[in-house]
C-alpha positions as CSV (number, residue, x, y, z in Angstrom):
1,M,0.0,0.0,0.0
2,K,1.3,3.5,-1.0
3,Y,1.0,6.7,1.1
4,L,2.2,10.2,0.2
5,I,3.2,12.6,3.0
6,A,3.6,16.3,2.0
7,G,5.6,18.3,4.4
8,L,4.6,21.9,3.7
9,G,7.2,24.9,3.8
10,N,8.9,27.4,1.8
11,I,12.1,26.9,-0.1
12,G,15.0,29.6,0.6
13,D,17.3,30.1,3.5
14,E,15.2,32.9,4.8
15,Y,12.6,30.2,5.8
16,R,14.9,27.4,6.7
17,D,14.6,27.2,10.6
18,T,11.2,29.0,10.9
19,R,7.9,27.6,12.3
20,H,6.4,27.9,8.9
21,N,8.9,25.2,7.5
22,I,7.9,22.7,10.3
23,G,6.6,20.2,7.5
24,F,9.9,20.2,5.9
25,M,11.7,19.7,9.1
26,I,9.4,16.8,10.1
27,L,10.0,15.0,6.8
28,D,13.7,15.7,7.2
29,V,13.8,13.9,10.5
30,L,11.5,10.9,9.3
31,A,13.8,10.5,6.2
32,G,16.8,10.6,8.1
33,A,15.6,8.0,10.6
34,S,15.6,5.8,7.4
35,N,18.9,7.0,5.9
36,A,16.8,8.4,3.0
37,V,18.0,11.2,0.9
38,F,15.8,13.8,-0.8
39,M,16.0,14.2,-4.8
40,Q,14.8,17.0,-6.7
41,G,11.6,16.0,-8.8
42,R,9.0,17.8,-10.5
43,Y,7.3,20.5,-8.1
44,A,9.1,18.9,-5.1
45,C,11.8,17.3,-3.4
46,F,11.2,13.6,-2.9
47,T,12.2,10.2,-1.3
48,E,10.8,7.0,-0.5
49,I,10.8,4.9,2.7
50,R,9.1,1.8,3.9
51,H,7.4,1.6,7.4
52,R,5.7,-1.7,8.6
53,G,5.3,-3.0,5.0
54,R,3.9,0.3,3.7
55,Q,5.6,2.5,1.0
56,L,5.6,6.1,2.1
57,I,6.5,8.8,-0.6
58,L,7.7,11.9,1.3
59,I,7.6,15.3,-0.7
60,K,8.6,18.9,0.3
61,P,7.0,21.1,-2.3
62,T,9.2,23.5,-4.1
63,T,6.2,25.6,-5.3
64,Y,6.0,27.8,-2.0
65,M,3.5,27.3,0.5
66,N,0.5,28.9,-1.1
67,L,0.8,26.8,-4.3
68,S,1.4,23.5,-2.7
69,G,-1.7,22.0,-4.2
70,K,0.0,21.7,-7.7
71,A,2.9,19.6,-6.2
72,V,0.4,17.4,-3.9
73,N,-1.9,16.8,-6.9
74,Y,0.9,16.2,-9.2
75,W,2.5,13.4,-6.9
76,L,-0.8,11.6,-5.8
77,Q,-1.5,11.3,-9.8
78,T,2.0,10.2,-10.5
79,E,2.2,7.8,-7.9
80,N,-1.4,6.4,-8.2
81,I,-2.2,7.3,-4.5
82,P,-5.8,7.8,-3.5
83,V,-6.4,11.0,-1.6
84,E,-7.5,8.7,1.5
85,N,-3.8,7.9,1.7
86,L,-2.6,11.5,2.0
87,M,-1.3,13.1,5.0
88,I,-0.3,16.9,5.0
89,V,2.3,18.1,7.9
90,L,2.2,21.8,8.4
91,D,2.4,24.6,11.0
92,D,-0.9,26.0,12.5
93,I,-0.6,29.2,14.1
94,A,-3.8,28.8,16.1
95,L,-2.1,26.1,17.9
96,P,0.3,26.5,20.7
97,F,3.9,25.7,19.6
98,G,4.8,22.0,20.2
99,K,1.0,20.9,20.3
100,I,0.2,18.5,17.5
101,R,-3.5,17.9,16.2
102,I,-4.3,15.0,13.9
103,R,-7.7,14.9,12.0
104,A,-9.2,13.4,9.0
105,T,-11.4,16.1,8.1
106,G,-12.1,19.8,8.6
107,S,-11.5,23.2,7.2
108,D,-8.4,24.9,6.0
109,G,-8.2,27.2,9.1
110,G,-7.2,30.1,6.9
111,H,-3.7,28.3,6.0
112,N,-3.1,29.2,2.4
113,G,-1.1,26.2,1.4
114,L,-3.9,23.7,2.8
115,K,-6.5,25.8,1.0
116,H,-4.6,25.4,-2.2
117,I,-4.4,21.7,-1.7
C-alpha cells in the first residue's frame, strides 16, 4: 500500500529554521531515521521509505507554500495514490507551539497552503 506524506514549507534560506517550515523539518527527520535522501523532482523534493510494509512517498513542495496543491496533486496522480492515503504536515498558528493535532477532516483554518491543496 502506498501513502503520500507532504510536508509544507517554503524554499529558501530565509525560511529554513522558521516555524512555517515545520513540515519540511519533520520530513527531514523521518527520512533521516531511514537513511533516505531527498532528490529533486517535479514540483517537489522527494524520497521514499518503507514502514511496517507500507511504501511512504515523502515530498517537500518547491512551489512555495501557497501553491502546494500543484505539487500534492501531481504526486498523487503520478504515484497513483488515493487521496485517502494523503497526509499533510504543516504549521498551524492557532495551536500553541509544540502541540500536535491530527484530523481526517476539517477546514483549512485560513492556511493558504492547505487551502490550495
